[in-house]
C-alpha positions in Angstrom: 130.4 137.8 110.6 127.6 137.8 113.1 127.7 135.4 116.1 124.5 133.6 117.0 124.4 131.6 120.3 121.9 128.8 120.9 121.4 127.8 124.6 119.5 124.6 125.0 118.3 122.5 128.0 119.5 119.5 125.9 122.7 117.5 126.3 126.2 119.1 126.0 127.2 116.0 124.0 125.2 117.4 121.1 126.9 120.8 120.9 128.1 122.1 117.6 129.4 125.2 115.8 129.5 126.1 112.1 129.5 129.0 109.7 126.9 129.7 107.2 125.2 132.4 105.1 121.6 133.1 106.0 119.4 135.7 104.1 122.7 136.9 102.5 124.3 137.5 105.9 127.4 135.6 107.0 126.9 134.0 110.5 128.6 131.8 113.0 126.2 129.5 114.8 127.2 127.9 118.1 124.9 125.6 120.2 125.6 125.1 123.9 123.7 122.4 126.0 123.0 122.7 129.7 122.0 119.1 130.4 118.6 120.2 131.7 119.8 122.9 134.0 117.8 126.1 133.8 120.2 127.8 136.2 123.1 127.1 133.9 121.1 128.4 131.0 120.7 131.7 132.9 124.4 132.0 133.5 125.1 131.4 129.8 122.7 134.1 128.9 124.5 136.6 131.1 127.8 135.5 129.7 126.9 136.1 126.1 124.7 139.2 126.6 126.3 142.0 124.7 128.8 139.6 122.9 126.4 137.8 120.6 124.3 139.5 118.0 121.3 137.3 119.1 120.6 134.5 121.5 118.3 131.6 120.7 116.9 129.7 123.7 116.0 126.1 123.5 113.5 126.4 126.3 109.7 125.9 126.7 107.8 128.9 125.3 107.4 131.7 127.8 103.9 132.8 126.8 100.9 131.0 125.3 97.2 131.3 125.1 94.1 129.0 125.2 91.0 130.8 124.1 90.9 134.1 126.0 93.3 133.0 128.7 97.0 134.0 128.6 99.7 132.0 130.3 103.3 132.6 131.3 106.2 130.5 132.4 107.8 132.6 135.1 111.0 130.6 135.1 111.6 130.9 131.4 110.7 134.5 131.4 113.2 135.1 134.1 116.0 133.6 131.9 115.0 135.6 128.8 115.0 138.8 130.8 118.6 138.3 131.8 119.6 139.4 128.3 119.7 143.2 128.6 121.8 144.2 125.5 121.3 141.2 123.2 117.8 140.1 122.0 117.0 136.6 123.2 114.1 134.5 121.9 112.6 131.1 122.4 111.2 131.2 118.8 107.7 130.4 120.2 105.9 132.0 117.3 108.1 130.3 114.8 107.7 127.0 116.6 103.9 127.2 116.4 104.0 128.0 112.7 106.4 125.2 111.9 104.6 122.6 114.0 101.2 123.4 112.4 102.8 123.4 109.0 104.5 120.1 109.6 101.2 118.4 110.6 99.4 119.8 107.5 102.3 118.9 105.3 102.3 115.3 106.6 98.5 114.9 106.1 98.8 116.2 102.5 102.0 114.5 101.5 101.1 111.0 102.9 97.4 111.2 102.1 95.0 111.5 105.0 97.7 110.1 107.3 96.2 111.4 110.6 92.6 110.6 109.8 91.0 109.3 113.0 94.4 108.8 114.6 94.6 108.7 118.4 96.9 111.7 119.2 98.4 112.2 122.7 99.7 115.7 123.6 102.1 116.0 126.5 100.9 119.5 126.8 97.7 120.7 125.1 98.1 124.2 126.7 101.5 124.7 125.1 100.3 123.2 121.7 96.8 124.5 121.5 97.2 125.7 117.9 98.5 122.4 116.8 95.7 120.6 118.7 93.2 122.7 116.8 94.9 121.6 113.5 94.7 118.0 114.5 91.0 118.3 115.3 90.3 118.9 111.6 91.4 115.3 111.0 90.5 113.4 114.2 88.4 113.6 117.3 90.6 111.2 119.2 92.7 113.8 121.1 94.1 113.3 124.6 96.0 115.8 126.7 98.3 114.9 129.5 98.4 118.4 131.1 96.8 117.2 134.4 99.3 114.4 134.7 102.4 116.4 134.0 101.4 119.6 135.8 99.4 118.4 138.8 100.2 114.7 139.1 96.5 113.9 138.5 96.1 110.5 136.9 93.6 111.8 134.4 93.7 112.7 130.7 91.6 115.4 129.0 89.9 114.0 125.9 88.6 117.0 124.0 89.5 120.6 123.2 86.5 121.7 125.2 87.8 119.9 128.3 91.2 121.5 127.7 89.6 124.9 127.6 87.8 124.3 130.9 91.0 123.1 132.4 92.7 126.3 131.3 90.0 128.3 132.9 90.3 126.3 136.1 86.8 125.1 135.7 87.5 121.4 135.0 87.2 119.2 138.1 90.8 117.9 137.9 92.1 121.4 138.4 91.5 121.3 142.1 92.2 117.6 142.5 94.2 116.5 145.5 95.2 112.9 146.1 93.5 110.9 148.8 95.3 111.3 152.1 95.6 107.6 152.6 97.6 107.2 149.4 101.4 107.6 149.8 103.0 110.2 147.4 105.2 107.5 145.8 102.1 105.4 145.0 100.3 108.5 143.4 103.5 109.1 141.3 103.5 105.5 140.1 99.9 105.7 139.3 100.3 108.9 137.2 103.3 107.4 135.4 101.3 104.2 134.6 98.4 106.3 133.2 100.8 108.3 131.0 102.6 105.2 129.7 99.4 103.4 129.0 98.1 106.5 127.1 101.3 106.5 125.1 101.0 102.8 124.3 97.5 103.3 123.0 98.2 106.4 120.9 99.1 106.4 117.2 100.8 109.8 117.4 102.4 111.8 120.2 103.1 115.6 120.3 105.9 116.3 122.8 109.3 118.0 123.1 111.9 115.6 121.9 113.9 115.4 125.2 110.7 114.4 127.1 110.5 111.2 125.2 114.0 110.0 126.4 112.5 108.0 129.3 110.2 105.9 127.1 111.2 102.8 125.2 110.2 100.3 122.7 107.0 99.3 124.5 105.6 102.8 124.4 107.0 104.2 121.2 107.0 101.2 118.7 105.0 102.0 115.6 104.3 105.6 116.8 104.4 108.9 114.9 106.3 111.5 116.9 105.5 115.2 116.2 108.3 117.3 117.7 111.1 119.6 116.9 114.9 119.5 116.6 115.6 115.8 116.1 119.3 115.4 115.3 121.1 112.3 113.9 121.7 110.8 117.3 118.0 111.1 118.3 116.9 109.6 115.0 119.1 106.5 115.7 117.6 106.3 119.2 114.1 106.5 117.8 115.0 103.7 115.4 116.0 101.5 118.3 112.7 102.3 120.0 110.7 101.3 116.9 109.3 104.8 116.1 107.7 104.7 112.7 107.7 108.3 111.6 109.2 111.5 113.1 107.5 114.8 112.0 110.2 117.3 112.8 109.2 121.0 112.7 112.9 122.1 112.8 114.5 122.7 109.4 118.0 121.6 108.5 120.7 124.2 107.5 124.1 123.1 106.2 123.7 119.6 107.8 122.6 120.9 111.2 119.1 120.7 112.6 118.3 124.1 114.2 115.5 124.6 116.7 113.1 127.5 116.5 115.0 129.5 119.0 118.2 129.5 116.9 116.3 130.1 113.7 114.5 133.0 115.2 117.8 134.5 116.5 119.2 134.2 113.0 116.2 136.0 111.6 116.7 138.8 114.2 120.4 139.1 113.3 119.7 139.2 109.6 116.9 141.7 109.7 118.2 143.8 112.6 114.7 143.9 114.0 113.5 143.3 117.6 111.4 140.3 118.4 108.3 142.5 118.8 108.8 144.1 115.4 108.6 140.9 113.5 105.1 140.0 112.2 103.6 137.0 110.4 104.2 138.5 107.0 107.9 138.8 107.8 108.0 135.2 108.8 106.2 134.1 105.7 108.6 136.0 103.5 111.7 134.8 105.3 110.6 131.1 105.4 109.9 131.3 101.6 113.2 133.1 100.7 115.3 130.8 102.9 113.5 127.6 101.7 112.9 126.4 105.2 110.6 123.5 105.6 109.7 120.7 108.1 111.1 117.2 107.7 109.5 113.8 107.6 112.0 111.2 108.9 111.4 107.4 108.8 113.9 106.1 111.5 113.7 102.5 110.5 112.7 102.9 106.8 109.4 104.0 105.5 106.6 102.2 107.3 102.9 103.2 107.2 100.2 101.4 109.2 96.6 102.1 108.2 93.7 101.0 110.4 90.3 99.4 109.7 87.3 97.9 111.6 84.9 95.2 110.4 81.5 94.3 111.8 80.7 90.6 112.3 77.8 88.8 114.0 76.8 85.2 114.9 75.3 83.4 112.0 73.3 80.9 114.2 72.7 79.7 117.7 75.7 77.4 117.3 78.1 80.3 117.4 77.0 81.1 121.0 78.0 77.6 122.0 81.7 78.5 121.4 81.5 80.0 124.9 82.0 77.0 127.2 79.3 77.9 129.9 76.7 78.4 127.1 77.7 75.1 125.5 77.2 73.2 128.8 73.9 74.9 129.5 72.6 74.1 126.0 73.1 70.4 126.6 71.0 70.3 129.8 68.5 73.1 129.3 65.4 73.1 127.1 65.6 74.6 123.5 63.7 77.6 124.8 66.9 78.6 126.6 68.9 79.0 123.4 65.9 80.9 121.8 65.8 83.3 124.7 69.6 83.8 124.6 69.4 84.5 120.8 66.7 87.1 121.4 68.6 88.7 124.2 72.0 88.9 122.4 70.3 90.9 119.6 70.1 93.8 122.1 73.7 93.4 123.4 76.1 96.3 122.8 78.9 95.8 120.3 82.3 94.5 121.5 85.7 93.9 120.1 85.9 90.3 119.1 89.5 90.4 117.9 92.5 92.6 117.1 93.9 91.9 113.7 97.6 92.5 113.0 100.4 91.4 110.7 98.8 92.4 107.4 101.6 93.6 105.1 101.4 94.5 101.5 104.2 93.9 99.0 104.2 97.7 98.7 105.4 98.0 102.3 102.1 99.4 103.7 100.7 97.6 106.7 97.2 97.4 108.1 95.8 96.6 111.5 92.3 96.5 112.7 89.5 95.2 114.9 86.7 92.8 114.4 83.7 94.3 116.2 80.8 91.9 116.9 77.1 92.8 117.2 74.9 90.2 118.8 72.1 89.6 116.4 71.8 86.4 114.3 70.3 86.7 110.8 66.9 85.5 112.2 66.9 88.2 114.8 68.2 90.9 112.4 65.4 90.2 110.0 62.8 90.2 112.7 63.5 93.8 113.7 63.0 97.0 111.6 66.1 98.3 109.9 66.5 101.1 112.4 67.1 98.6 115.1 70.2 97.3 113.3 71.3 100.8 112.2 71.6 101.8 115.9 73.8 98.9 116.7 76.0 99.5 113.6 76.3 103.2 114.5 77.4 102.2 118.0 80.0 99.9 116.4 81.1 102.7 114.1 81.6 105.0 117.2 83.6 102.3 118.9 85.7 101.9 115.7 86.3 105.7 115.6 87.5 105.7 119.2 89.8 102.8 118.4 91.3 104.8 115.6 89.9 102.9 112.6 90.0 104.9 109.3 87.3 102.8 107.5 84.8 100.2 108.6 83.3 97.3 106.7 80.0 95.6 107.2 79.9 91.8 107.2 77.2 89.1 106.5 73.6 90.3 107.2 74.6 93.7 108.5 75.2 94.8 104.9 71.8 93.5 103.8 69.5 95.3 106.2 67.5 98.2 105.0 69.2 100.2 102.3 72.4 98.1 102.4 74.7 100.5 104.2 73.5 103.8 102.7 72.0 105.1 106.0 74.8 103.8 108.1 77.4 105.5 105.8 75.5 108.8 106.0 75.4 108.8 109.8 78.6 107.1 110.7 81.7 109.1 111.9 84.0 107.2 109.5 83.8 105.8 105.9 81.7 102.6 105.4 82.0 99.8 102.8 79.9 96.6 102.5 82.6 94.6 100.7 80.1 93.6 98.0 82.4 94.6 95.2 85.1 92.2 96.3 82.6 89.6 97.2 81.3 89.6 93.6 84.9 89.5 92.3 85.8 86.7 94.7 82.8 84.6 93.7 83.6 84.6 90.0 87.3 84.2 90.8 86.5 81.0 92.8 84.1 79.7 90.3 86.5 80.2 87.4 89.4 78.6 89.3 87.1 75.6 90.2 86.0 75.1 86.6 89.6 75.2 85.4 90.6 72.6 87.9 87.7 70.3 87.0 88.5 70.7 83.3 85.0 69.6 82.0 84.4 72.4 79.5 85.3 72.6 75.9 87.9 75.0 74.5 86.2 78.0 73.0 87.5 79.7 69.8 89.9 82.5 70.5 88.1 85.7 71.4 84.8 84.0 72.0 82.9 83.4 75.2 83.4 80.2 77.2 81.0 77.4 76.1 79.1 77.3 79.4 75.7 78.1 80.7 75.6 79.9 84.1 72.8 80.7 86.5 72.7 83.4 89.2 70.2 82.7 92.0 69.4 85.9 93.8 70.3 87.9 90.7 68.6 91.2 91.8 70.7 91.4 95.0 73.8 93.6 95.2 76.3 90.8 94.6 74.1 88.7 92.3 73.5 91.6 89.9 77.2 92.2 89.4 77.9 88.5 89.0 75.2 88.4 86.3 76.6 91.4 84.5 80.1 89.9 84.4 79.0 86.4 83.5 77.0 87.9 80.6 80.3 89.0 79.1 82.1 85.7 79.8 79.8 82.8 79.0 77.3 81.8 76.3 74.2 82.0 78.3 73.2 83.5 81.7 69.9 82.7 83.5 69.0 85.1 86.3 66.7 83.9 89.0 64.8 86.1 91.5 61.3 86.3 92.9 61.5 90.1 92.3 60.2 89.9 88.7 60.1 93.6 87.9 63.6 94.1 89.1 64.7 91.1 87.2 63.3 92.5 83.9 64.9 95.8 84.5 68.2 94.1 85.3 68.0 92.1 82.1 67.4 95.3 80.0 70.3 97.1 81.5 72.6 94.1 80.9 71.5 94.0 77.2 72.4 97.7 76.9 75.9 97.1 78.3 76.3 93.8 76.4 74.0 93.7 73.4 75.1 90.3 72.1 74.6 88.6 75.5 72.1 85.8 75.9 70.2 86.4 79.1 67.2 84.5 80.4 65.1 85.3 83.5 63.2 83.0 85.8 61.4 83.4 89.1 62.5 79.9 90.2 65.6 77.9 89.2 63.8 74.5 88.8 63.1 74.5 85.1 66.6 75.0 83.6 68.8 74.1 86.6 69.8 70.7 85.2 71.5 72.3 82.2 73.8 74.7 84.1 77.6 74.3 84.1 78.0 77.0 86.8 75.6 78.3 89.5 76.2 81.3 91.8 73.8 81.6 94.7 73.8 85.1 96.2 70.5 85.2 98.1 69.6 86.7 101.4 67.2 84.0 102.4 68.6 83.5 105.9 69.0 79.7 105.4 65.9 79.1 103.3 66.2 76.5 100.6 66.7 78.2 97.3 67.5 75.3 94.9 67.3 71.5 94.8 70.9 70.2 94.5 69.6 66.8 93.3 68.5 68.5 90.0 71.9 69.9 89.3 74.0 68.5 86.4 76.9 66.3 87.3 80.2 68.3 87.3 78.4 71.6 87.9 80.3 74.2 89.9 78.2 75.9 92.6 79.6 79.0 94.3 77.6 79.8 97.4 78.1 83.5 98.3 75.2 83.7 100.7 75.7 84.0 104.4 74.2 81.9 106.0 75.0 79.4 103.2 72.1 78.5 100.8 73.3 74.9 100.7 73.6 72.9 103.9 76.4 70.3 104.5 73.7 67.6 104.2 72.7 68.9 100.8 76.3 68.9 99.6 76.9 65.4 100.9 74.1 64.1 98.7 75.9 65.2 95.5 79.6 64.1 95.6 79.7 64.6 91.8 79.1 68.4 92.2 81.7 70.9 93.3 80.2 73.3 95.9 82.5 76.2 96.7 81.8 78.5 99.7 82.3 81.7 97.7 85.8 83.2 97.1 87.8 83.6 100.2 90.9 85.7 100.0 94.4 84.9 101.2 95.8 88.0 103.0 99.4 89.1 102.6 101.7 88.9 105.7 101.5 86.8 108.9 98.0 87.6 110.1 97.1 87.3 113.7 93.4 87.3 114.7 90.9 85.1 116.4 89.2 82.3 114.6 86.4 83.3 112.2 85.9 79.8 110.8 88.6 80.0 108.1 92.2 78.9 107.8 95.0 81.1 108.9 95.6 84.2 106.8 92.3 83.7 105.0 89.4 86.1 105.1 86.0 86.5 103.6 86.0 88.7 100.5 83.9 91.4 102.2 86.5 91.7 105.0 89.3 91.6 102.4 87.7 94.6 100.6 87.9 96.6 103.8 91.6 95.6 104.2 92.4 96.4 100.6 90.9 99.9 101.0 92.9 100.4 104.2 96.1 99.4 102.5 95.4 101.6 99.6 94.6 104.6 101.8 91.1 104.8 100.2 89.2 106.0 103.2 85.8 106.5 101.5 82.3 105.0 101.2 83.4 102.6 98.5 80.6 100.1 98.2 77.2 101.0 99.7 73.7 100.4 98.5 72.2 97.6 96.4 73.5 98.7 93.1 77.2 97.8 92.7 79.2 99.4 89.9 81.1 96.7 88.0 83.9 99.3 87.5 84.4 99.1 91.2 84.5 95.3 91.1 87.3 95.6 88.6 89.0 98.4 90.6 89.0 96.5 93.9 90.2 93.4 92.1 93.2 95.3 90.7 93.9 96.9 94.0 93.8 93.5 95.7 96.4 92.2 93.3 98.6 95.2 93.9 98.6 94.5 97.7 99.3 90.8 97.4 95.7 89.4 97.8 95.3 85.9 96.4 92.5 83.5 95.9 92.6 81.1 98.8 92.5 77.4 98.3 89.0 76.6 97.1 87.0 75.6 100.1 83.8 73.7 100.6 81.7 72.8 103.6 84.4 70.4 104.8 87.4 72.8 104.3 89.8 73.3 101.4 89.6 71.0 98.3 92.8 69.1 97.6 93.8 67.9 94.1 92.5 64.5 95.0 89.1 65.9 96.0 88.8 67.7 92.7 89.9 64.6 90.8 87.3 62.5 92.7 84.5 65.0 91.8 85.6 65.0 88.2 85.6 61.2 88.1 82.2 60.9 89.6 80.8 63.6 87.4 82.0 61.8 84.2 80.7 58.5 85.4 77.3 60.1 86.2 77.2 61.8 82.8 78.0 58.5 81.1 75.1 56.8 82.9 72.8 59.6 81.8 74.0 59.2 78.2 75.8 62.6 78.1 78.9 62.8 75.9 82.0 63.8 77.9 83.4 67.1 76.7 87.1 67.8 76.1 88.9 69.3 79.0 88.7 73.1 79.2 92.0 74.7 78.4 91.4 78.0 76.8 91.2 81.5 78.3 87.6 82.3 79.1 86.3 85.7 77.9 85.9 87.5 81.2 85.7 91.3 81.3 89.2 92.7 80.6 89.3 94.4 84.0 89.2 91.1 85.8 92.0 89.6 83.8 95.2 89.0 85.7 98.4 90.3 84.3 100.8 87.8 82.8 103.2 86.2 85.3 100.7 86.2 88.1 99.0 83.4 89.9 97.2 81.1 87.4 94.0 81.0 89.5 93.2 84.6 88.5 90.1 85.2 86.4 90.9 85.7 82.8 94.0 83.5 82.8 93.7 79.8 82.0 96.1 76.9 81.8 98.1 76.4 78.6 96.0 74.6 75.9 96.8 70.9 75.8 97.1 69.0 72.6 93.9 67.3 71.4 95.4 63.8 71.7 96.5 64.5 75.3 93.1 65.8 76.1 91.4 62.7 74.6 93.8 60.4 76.5 93.1 62.1 79.8 89.3 61.8 79.2 89.6 58.1 78.4 91.7 57.5 81.5 89.2 59.4 83.7 
């Protein structure tokens, strides 16, 4: 039986010894810790030299290279050279192979896990090969070599900077602290910089024992890429909130063995010298011995994906949320607010809010940032598209540096120019406009509102709902999808848009998809608006009046998807017998923390919810861009939303969520108005509307979902409720 000795700088409390069979050779493995003493490690090497078959050293690698430069650690080399008769190895080559393999395995197994992550290396020089691997997935690399080697409170933030530092050409290489600063203050400064960098990182690459001094504040939620993490350290990482440990050290017979010991075992089994082993030998041995890196979730599997979302002020009133501006607006002439509005359009993007606490029922979490650009819709429409593109690309670069893996465009930023196509092509991360979920949310809200009003007749089974619907702004991205879906769900759809040629082309394409649909087109809504049971407004008119609410039929449900809204609060107040819904807002899963965006807690606009759903799903791709939305994607994002716990929020109007009493009042007023007009009240709607199958909610889910209606009441009960109303 061959004896393999592992000498580590780690704690003696973690020593072990066991017997195993490796590559067909019986071996006895013994690990001896030195509690961080390099001198003691040297004495142990001398003691076991000639007695052990091979010695594995748990020390920093003795040689490494960055570009054309070669480096050596003189102290480690001195220890290895103390072994005269027994081969001694730190396993540096094996360590490099396993670490790179571990990173690639994690990225593949967990699905783009490191995309755009902020990664901190305690030593980029010692892990240059791994850093190069990470650079394939993210540009957000930071290296603490100047801090740990020279005490310079400065991080290197690119592989190029690391190369210059290695050459001695980077300016921090010759840095000396100001003479006026005490050494203790400089040390505290450097420790502060390192701790802050660790707090801001998503992943850290470091020797496992160098993380002992850090706690919950620095390591919570982090991914640690390291080697030789035993059971005790896993428990310690769990206490410190570490999300994932990527351990390059394999496990043999229940013991985690570092690269030095594994390399020593290979030397003993093959009877080769360290210099005689090449990469082919390692590949063959790793395959034969079934060695592989490990992914460890110390506190249970927990994945946090990251997103960003662009917002902007919808009017001058939004600037008044800043107290000094509010005070100035009261005493200054209107020209002041106009000038401020023009100036803010040129302002650089900034982080309006961090968003945390989003947790899917699947266990995946999401966090993100709301990034604001300063232009109001009026200012955005005044400038050429390239003006807004530049600001959105600045926001995308900010999102990349924050670590976002996908970015959504909100409100008018998704309307400008080619509706996100150019931004998606130029941005450093995937882009989505959120229009697929906005279309889904609009119909979801409209359907729920119509169910709660109960003014439509029950259609025969398998037939369309007996309703007439209108889409104002039908040739737009959201409007066209709403029209396509409504053509499958209701008796008649009227599409309204001033773009007559586009309108005719849209009608023809809908009739190809749904040949039995009844589709009408109009340049203005006036002529047939009084007959509509449902209206969806999805224009980009920046506050222009698009319909006369006084012409609308009592009991009509209007879903206003436009931002700014097509209908003002004053318009809505004039028709208390009409239910006006501010599109379909989505209730997010978890306990969400973010600054006020004008919605109740845990509620988000559908376009923002689409970005969050894609983040939770790990779909980091250009999902919805351009003016043509695929209704298959509307169905897909709806289903993904259900999977991750998205719900239709309480139906909201201009004055906030509608209560049951509000709905009952609208119904009562609508029935009274219809009676005065000589209209016959219809039986309460109780049947399942024929919406596209993809938007139907599975049985057992929330009843507000499109495609699932309340149980059909008996005819007598329906008549009684109608008489009572």
